N, C-alpha and C positions, 0 to 999 in steps of 0.2 A: 347751331351746334356740329360741330365735326362728329361723325360715325365711324371713322376710324382714325387711326394714328396718322401722323405726318409720314409722307415719303420720305425715304433717306435721300438726304442730300437738298430737301426743298426748305430745311431753316437755315438759322445763322449759325449751327454747330460748326466749330472749327473743321475744315475738311480733313485735315489730318488725323483729329480724334476720330470723325465720322468713318473713315476708311478703316479704322483699327476695329470697328464694332462687328461683331457677327451677331445678329438679330434673329427672330424667328420669323417665321414666314409671313407674320402678320406687323413686322417691322418692329418689336418690342424686346428689350432685354429685362431680366429680373435683376431687381435692385434691391439687397439687403440693406436695411437699417440698422446699424449697431451703435449703440451708446458708446461715445469717444472715449470716455476715462474708464469705464468698466468692463468695457467688450460685451457687454449684455446685448444678445441679438433682439430687438424689438418688432420688426417684421419684414415683410416681403412686399414690394410694390413693383409695379411695370414703368419704364420710362421708353418712351421713343426719342428719337433725334430732338424733337422741340422741348421734351421734358426734360431730358439731360442740360440742353442749353441753357434753360430758364433756371434750372437746379445751379449750375455752375457760376450763372451770372448774377442771381438774386441771394444766394446763400441760404435760400429756403427750398426744401424739398418739393418738387411738382412731379405727378406722377401721370400716368394714363390711366383713368380708371376703366377697365374693360366691362365692368356691369353697367356704367352710365355712359361709355362711350364719349368722355370728356375730360379733360388736364383737371388737376385739382391739387390745390396746395394745401400740403398738410398743414393743419392748424386754422386756415380760414375760417372754418365753421365751428370746429370744436374748440379753438383756442390751445390746442395741443401742438404746438409748432416744434418742427424740427430745424434746430439752426444748423447748417453745413460746416461741419469742419475740416472733412478731406473726403474726396472723391476718389476710389480707383478702380481699375479695371483689370480683370483678372488675367491670367496667364493665355487664356483662351480667346479672350477678347467678347466673350458671351454672358458676362455677368459683371454687375457693379457693386462694389461695396462702398456705401455710404456713411460715414461715420458722423454722427450728430450729437447734437445737446438736445435731448428730447426734454420737452416741457409738458407734464401733464402723461396720460396714457398715450399709448402708440396703437393700440389695437381699437377699433371700433365697437368693440364689446364694452370699452370703457376700462379695458385691463392694461396694466404698465407695459406688458408685451403680449404679442398674438401668440406665444409659444409656452404660455405656463399652464394652460387648462387642460390639455390633454397629452399628458406624457405617456409615450407608447411602451417605452422601456427605460423604468427609472435605475438609477445608480445603484449597484448593490454594494 
């Protein structure tokens, strides 16, 4: 099992894409998963170059689990698959927006989204 994300440039990720990424010190980028047709924000995960490469080539979201120190494909164990519709890099190159078609819950708690349970400031 890998204990750290893959080093930048050590994967099959297109070098032109890899050169545009501004990663954290541990080689990761935040990846916001959003329901493609409604705009609902589902979750935040972390990707390194290899996870992004796998996501782009398989059409299924692959993340780097910071708690388990391994790659995981959303839905492999839960059945709650994220089918990728598009992937965009923000203007600074430090965040990914992954538009998906979410099957079932996106959150590990079983909720549709990770952002429903603890609203800090409701709309007035």
